[in-house]
C-alpha positions in Angstrom: 0.0 0.0 0.0 1.1 3.5 -0.8 1.9 5.5 2.4 2.2 9.2 2.7 3.3 10.8 6.0 2.7 14.4 6.7 4.4 16.4 9.5 6.0 13.2 11.0 8.1 10.2 10.2 6.5 7.5 12.4 6.9 4.8 9.7 7.2 1.9 12.1 4.0 2.8 13.9 2.1 3.1 10.6 3.5 -0.2 9.3 2.4 -2.0 12.4 -1.2 -1.1 11.8 -0.8 -1.8 8.1 0.5 -5.4 9.0 -2.4 -5.9 11.4 -5.2 -4.6 9.3 -3.9 -5.3 5.8 -1.7 -8.4 6.3 -1.2 -9.0 2.6 0.0 -5.4 1.9 3.5 -4.1 2.2 4.4 -0.4 2.6 5.5 1.8 -0.3 6.6 5.4 0.1 6.4 7.0 -3.4 7.4 10.5 -4.2 5.0 13.0 -5.7 1.3 13.6 -5.5 -0.7 11.1 -3.6 -2.9 9.0 -5.9 -4.5 5.6 -6.2 -5.2 3.4 -3.2 -3.2 4.8 -0.3 -3.0 5.9 3.4 -2.3 9.5 4.1 -1.3 10.0 7.7 -1.0 13.5 9.0 0.0 14.9 12.5 -1.0 18.4 13.6 -0.2 20.4 16.7 -2.8 22.7 18.2 -2.8 24.9 21.3 -3.8 22.0 23.7 -3.8 18.9 21.5 -1.8 16.9 19.0 -4.2 15.5 16.5 -3.6 12.6 14.0 -5.8 12.0 11.0 -5.8 9.2 8.4 -7.3 9.5 5.1 -7.6 6.0 3.6 -8.4 5.7 -0.1 -9.5 2.2 -1.3 -11.1 1.6 -4.6 -11.9 5.3 -5.1 -13.7 5.4 -1.7 -12.4 7.6 1.1 -12.4 6.6 4.8 -11.2 8.7 7.7 -9.9 8.0 11.2 -8.9 10.5 13.9 -7.2 10.4 17.3 -5.8 13.1 19.6 -3.8 13.5 22.8 -3.4 16.3 25.2 -0.1 18.2 25.0 0.0 18.3 28.8 0.7 14.5 28.9 3.9 15.0 27.0 6.8 15.7 29.5 9.9 14.6 27.6 11.1 13.2 24.3 10.2 9.6 25.4 6.6 10.4 26.2 6.4 12.6 23.1 7.3 9.8 20.8 5.1 7.3 22.7 1.9 9.4 22.6 2.4 10.8 19.1 3.0 7.2 17.6 0.0 6.0 19.5 -2.4 8.5 18.0 -0.9 8.0 14.5 -1.6 4.3 14.9 -5.1 4.8 16.2 -6.1 7.1 13.3 -5.0 4.5 10.8 -6.7 1.7 12.7 -10.0 3.7 12.9 -9.9 4.5 9.2 -9.3 0.8 8.4 -12.3 -0.2 10.7 -14.4 2.5 8.9 -13.5 0.9 5.5 -15.2 -2.3 6.6 -12.1 -4.3 8.0 -13.0 -6.7 10.8 -11.9 -5.7 14.2 -8.9 -7.8 15.4 -9.2 -9.6 18.7 -6.2 -7.5 19.9 -7.8 -4.3 18.7 -5.2 -1.5 18.1 -2.5 -3.2 20.0 0.5 -4.2 17.9 3.2 -4.8 20.5 4.9 -8.1 21.5 4.0 -7.7 25.3 0.5 -6.4 25.7 0.5 -7.7 29.3 2.8 -4.8 30.3 0.0 -2.3 29.7 -2.3 -4.2 32.1 0.5 -4.5 34.7 0.9 -0.7 34.5 -2.7 -0.2 35.3 -2.7 -2.7 38.2 0.4 -1.0 39.7 -1.5 2.3 39.9 -3.8 0.6 42.4 -6.7 -0.2 40.1 -8.9 -3.2 40.9 -9.0 -6.0 38.4 -12.4 -4.9 37.2 -11.3 -1.3 36.7 -8.1 -2.4 34.9 -10.0 -4.7 32.6 -12.5 -2.1 31.7 -9.9 0.6 30.9 -7.7 -1.9 29.0 -10.6 -2.9 26.8 -11.8 0.7 26.3 -8.4 2.2 25.5 -7.2 -0.5 23.2 -10.4 -2.0 21.7 -9.3 -5.4 22.8 -11.7 -8.3 23.1 -12.8 -9.2 26.7 -11.3 -12.7 26.2 -7.8 -11.4 25.4 -8.1 -8.8 28.2 -8.7 -11.6 30.6 -5.6 -13.4 29.4 -3.6 -10.2 30.0 -5.0 -9.8 33.4 -3.9 -13.3 34.5 -0.4 -13.0 33.0 0.0 -9.5 34.5 -0.6 -10.8 37.9 1.9 -13.6 37.4 4.5 -11.1 36.2 4.0 -8.8 39.1 4.2 -11.6 41.5 7.4 -12.9 39.9 8.9 -9.3 40.0 8.3 -9.2 43.8 10.4 -12.4 44.3 13.4 -11.1 42.5 16.4 -9.4 44.0 18.8 -6.9 42.4 21.5 -9.3 41.3 19.2 -12.0 40.1 19.7 -13.2 36.5 18.6 -16.0 34.2 20.9 -18.1 32.1 20.1 -19.4 28.6 22.1 -22.0 26.6 21.3 -22.5 23.0 21.7 -25.9 21.2 20.8 -25.3 17.5 20.5 -28.9 16.4 17.5 -31.0 15.6 17.2 -34.5 14.0 15.1 -33.1 11.2 13.9 -29.5 10.2 10.2 -28.7 10.7 8.7 -26.9 7.7 7.6 -24.0 9.9 11.2 -23.5 11.4 13.5 -20.7 10.3 16.1 -21.4 13.0 17.6 -24.8 12.3 19.9 -25.0 9.3 18.4 -26.4 6.0 21.3 -29.0 5.9 20.5 -30.8 9.1 22.7 -33.9 8.5 25.7 -31.6 7.6 25.2 -29.5 10.7 24.9 -32.5 13.0 28.5 -33.3 12.1 29.5 -30.0 13.7 28.2 -30.9 17.2 31.7 -31.8 18.8 33.3 -28.7 17.4 30.2 -26.6 18.4 30.4 -27.8 21.9 34.1 -27.0 22.2 33.3 -23.4 21.1 30.3 -23.3 23.5 32.5 -24.2 26.4 34.8 -21.3 25.6 31.8 -19.0 25.7 30.5 -20.4 28.9 33.8 -19.8 30.6 34.1 -16.3 29.3 30.5 -15.5 30.3 30.9 -17.1 33.8 34.0 -14.9 34.4 32.0 -11.7 33.8 28.9 -13.0 35.8 31.1 -14.0 38.8 33.0 -10.7 38.8 29.7 -8.8 38.9 28.4 -11.2 41.6 25.3 -11.8 39.7 23.1 -14.7 40.9 21.6 -17.2 38.5 18.1 -18.1 39.6 16.9 -20.0 36.5 18.6 -22.0 33.7 17.0 -22.7 30.4 18.6 -24.9 27.7 16.7 -24.4 24.5 17.3 -24.8 20.7 16.8 -26.5 18.4 16.5 -29.6 20.6 19.2 -30.0 23.3 18.4 -33.7 23.7 19.7 -34.1 20.2 23.0 -34.4 22.1 24.1 -37.8 23.4 23.9 -38.5 27.1 27.7 -38.1 27.4 27.6 -34.8 25.7 24.7 -33.6 27.9 26.6 -34.8 30.9 29.7 -32.8 30.0 27.7 -29.7 29.1 25.8 -29.7 32.4 29.1 -30.3 34.3 30.7 -27.4 32.5 27.9 -25.1 33.6 28.1 -26.3 37.2 31.9 -25.7 37.3 31.6 -22.3 35.7 28.7 -20.7 37.5 27.4 -20.8 41.0 24.1 -22.5 40.5 23.3 -22.9 44.2 20.4 -20.3 44.1 18.8 -21.8 41.0 15.1 -22.3 41.5 14.3 -24.0 38.2 16.4 -25.8 35.5 14.6 -26.4 32.2 15.7 -28.4 29.2 13.8 -28.6 26.0 13.5 -32.3 25.1 11.0 -31.2 22.6 11.4 -33.9 20.0 10.2 -37.4 21.2 12.6 -38.9 18.7 15.5 -37.6 20.9 14.2 -38.6 24.2 15.9 -41.7 26.0 16.1 -42.8 29.6 19.9 -42.4 29.8 19.7 -38.8 28.8 16.9 -38.1 31.2 18.9 -39.7 34.0 21.8 -37.4 33.2 19.6 -34.4 33.4 18.0 -35.4 36.6 21.5 -36.0 38.1 22.4 -32.4 37.2 19.3 -31.0 38.9 17.1 -30.4 35.9 13.6 -29.8 37.2 11.5 -29.3 34.0 11.6 -30.9 30.5 9.5 -30.0 27.4 8.0 -32.8 25.3 6.5 -30.9 22.4 4.2 -32.7 20.0 2.9 -29.5 18.4 0.0 -31.7 17.2 -1.2 -35.3 18.0 -2.5 -35.8 14.4 -0.2 -38.0 12.3 -1.2 -36.4 9.0 -0.3 -32.9 10.3 3.0 -34.2 11.8 3.9 -35.5 8.4 2.9 -32.3 6.7 5.3 -30.2 9.0 8.2 -32.6 8.4 8.2 -34.5 11.7 9.5 -38.0 11.4 7.6 -39.4 14.4 4.0 -40.2 15.2 1.6 -39.2 17.9 2.2 -42.6 19.6 6.0 -41.8 19.7 5.0 -38.7 21.8 3.0 -40.9 24.3 6.0 -43.3 24.5 8.4 -40.5 25.1 6.2 -39.1 27.9 6.2 -42.6 29.5 9.9 -42.6 29.6 10.0 -39.1 31.2 7.6 -40.2 33.8 9.4 -43.5 34.5 12.6 -41.6 35.2 10.5 -39.1 37.3 11.4 -35.9 39.1 10.5 -33.6 36.3 7.7 -31.0 35.6 6.5 -31.4 32.1 5.6 -28.8 29.5 4.0 -29.7 26.2 3.8 -27.3 23.2 0.9 -27.1 20.7 0.7 -24.9 17.6 -2.6 -23.6 16.3 -2.6 -23.0 12.5 -0.5 -25.8 11.2 -1.1 -27.1 7.7 -3.8 -29.6 7.3 -5.0 -29.0 10.9 -8.6 -28.1 11.5 -10.5 -26.9 14.5 -11.8 -30.4 15.0 -8.4 -32.2 14.8 -6.9 -29.4 17.0 -9.6 -30.1 19.6 -8.7 -33.8 19.6 -5.1 -33.0 20.1 -5.9 -30.7 23.0 -8.1 -33.3 24.6 -5.4 -35.9 24.3 -2.8 -33.6 25.9 -5.2 -32.6 28.7 -5.6 -36.3 29.6 -1.8 -36.5 30.0 -2.0 -33.7 32.6 1.3 -32.0 32.1 2.1 -29.2 34.6 2.5 -26.7 31.7 0.9 -26.4 28.3 2.0 -23.7 25.9 -0.3 -22.9 23.0 1.5 -21.2 20.2 0.0 -19.6 17.0 1.9 -20.5 13.8 4.2 -17.6 13.0 5.2 -17.5 9.3 8.9 -16.7 9.8 10.9 -15.7 6.8 12.8 -18.7 5.4 10.5 -21.4 6.8 9.3 -24.2 4.5 5.7 -23.2 5.0 6.3 -19.6 3.9 8.3 -20.7 0.9 5.9 -23.3 -0.3 2.1 -23.5 -1.0 1.1 -25.8 1.8 -2.6 -25.2 2.6 -3.1 -23.8 6.1 -6.2 -23.1 8.2 -7.9 -19.8 7.8 -7.6 -16.9 10.4 -11.2 -17.8 11.5 -10.2 -21.5 12.1 -7.1 -20.5 14.0 -9.3 -18.3 16.2 -11.7 -21.3 16.9 -8.6 -23.3 17.8 -7.4 -20.8 20.3 -10.9 -20.1 21.7 -11.3 -23.9 22.1 -7.9 -24.0 23.9 -8.7 -21.2 26.3 -12.1 -22.6 27.2 -10.7 -26.1 27.7 -7.6 -25.1 29.7 -9.5 -22.8 32.1 -12.0 -25.7 32.6 -9.1 -28.0 33.5 -7.8 -25.5 36.2 -4.9 -24.2 34.1 -4.2 -20.5 34.2 -2.3 -18.4 31.7 1.0 -17.0 33.1 2.9 -15.6 30.2 1.9 -14.2 26.9 3.5 -12.7 23.9 2.8 -11.9 20.2 5.0 -12.1 17.1 5.0 -10.7 13.7 3.4 -12.6 10.8 1.2 -14.7 13.2 -1.8 -16.4 11.6 -4.7 -14.0 12.3 -2.5 -11.7 14.5 -3.2 -13.7 17.6 -0.8 -14.8 20.4 1.3 -17.4 22.2 0.2 -18.3 25.8 1.8 -20.4 28.5 -0.6 -22.2 30.9 0.1 -23.8 34.2 -1.7 -25.4 37.1 -0.7 -26.2 40.6 1.5 -23.0 40.9 4.0 -24.4 38.3 4.9 -21.1 36.6 8.2 -21.2 34.8 10.2 -18.2 36.1 12.4 -18.0 33.1 9.5 -17.7 30.7 8.0 -14.8 32.7 11.3 -13.0 33.2 12.2 -13.0 29.5 8.8 -12.1 28.3 8.1 -9.3 30.9 11.8 -8.2 30.9 12.1 -8.5 34.7 15.8 -9.3 34.8 18.8 -9.7 32.7 19.0 -12.9 30.5 22.6 -13.9 30.0 22.7 -16.2 26.9 25.3 -18.5 25.4 25.3 -20.6 22.2 24.0 -20.3 18.6 21.3 -17.8 18.1 21.5 -16.8 21.8 20.3 -13.2 22.7 21.5 -11.7 25.7 19.1 -9.0 27.2 20.6 -6.7 29.8 18.3 -4.7 31.9 20.1 -1.5 32.6 17.4 0.6 34.3 14.6 3.0 33.3 13.0 0.4 31.1 16.0 0.2 28.8 17.3 -3.0 27.4 20.8 -3.6 25.8 21.0 -6.7 23.6 24.0 -8.8 22.5 23.5 -11.4 19.8 25.4 -14.7 19.0 25.5 -15.9 15.4 22.6 -18.0 14.5 23.8 -21.2 12.8 26.5 -23.7 14.1 29.0 -23.1 11.4 29.1 -19.3 11.7 29.0 -19.6 15.5 32.2 -21.9 15.5 34.0 -19.6 13.0 33.1 -16.4 15.1 33.9 -17.8 18.5 36.9 -15.6 19.1 34.9 -12.5 18.6 32.0 -13.9 20.7 34.3 -14.6 23.6 35.9 -11.2 23.5 32.5 -9.4 23.4 31.5 -11.1 26.7 33.4 -8.4 28.5 30.8 -5.9 27.2 28.3 -7.4 29.7 30.4 -6.1 32.6 30.9 -2.7 30.8 27.1 -2.3 30.2 25.9 -3.4 33.7 28.6 -1.7 35.6 27.6 1.6 33.9 24.4 1.4 35.9 25.1 -1.1 38.5 22.2 -0.1 40.8 19.5 -0.5 38.0 19.9 -4.1 36.8 16.2 -5.0 37.5 14.1 -3.3 34.9 11.2 -1.2 36.2 8.0 -3.0 35.7 6.5 0.4 34.8 8.1 -0.2 31.4 7.6 1.9 28.3 4.3 1.4 26.5 4.2 -1.5 24.1 
């Protein structure tokens, strides 16, 4: 769609609404006189108000949207950008609704972490009822999504209260899987070739672990949660897992760790000897992630196992014992339907894992689904899947405890982690609500340093195993930046939960 901006340059804000309301369109910024189908977004300053107006032209018809904010609300450059971007987005959103576009379940919200807005309301002393009402009114969000935000906001606030100034979480990335799922953009296309890199990759990872621990120990930071993700960490052999866990224990002081999670996501990588190693090293939670329990859908997404293999893997985990279990499901997979998704959900609920995470398919660049013509459920069918999941999980006494959204999600929906029996995963809450620094190691790892005043500094490791191995000298040397960044504001490592608006 052609986009014309007048008296501002808030392109990102405008593009977020374009992606939400017109997901098949991409922005263009032509020179010259506006003509044809287009969005004209203007921002004007009056005596008391800033006003944004959108003129949307589609098929020769004109539709308008308007939003304003009082100038008295603007106290500095940060609030200025926040409020002005908001009214630009709202004007475009309202014009799109006036053109006949269906209202999204998340209304005008486009951010990754909508729960932060709810948390901000609760922290002002609002009751749950008042916060829900204002959240729905201000953002045009559906009551069902607002309820999800309320639950996850309370979980985040409770977690924040349990944290101390020097608390951090550790993440270790293992970017290997036995096969590549068609929706995945993370694991390398050449799975077999990358698997041969595991020994060399681990040697590089041990160097990064030592360099990271040196900085963490010098700063006297305290790991409270460890999360080993991927990829699929249990692609490693039992001996490799044993050495990796031992290296972590030797490098870091893990005496304050409250939870230790390992993604054993693929049932074709789960074996009793691996689980016994993990249990010996204090792992408290594993993920067994079917994504679906429909064999036809499993085949369509490139999985080389069956639903029965998932059940068999879960039996192995429970025979070893001592683990909380998470199971991931994905709504919107090719060939799936609301009916088959409902059957998957019922099967998983009967298995009674402590955590169930319901993802919405995200069409990441480079994934097989994006590149091909595989038929996928419609946005309406995805909505039915997610609504079915919420109803069933609430009925089974699960509660949502973390929530986030991603770009290019089917229908613009969300990912939600559910738990019962007070089995919230601290790491998931901390990383999604940005409650404390996440110190990460390994391929594709993203370190997020909370440096105060709602500000995050990020450090990224190369994504794929070969480039990680080749770049390890630089990766190791850059670990000193953690100390440099955190020492600059040593008294503000915990992010304020009154974070900037999403």
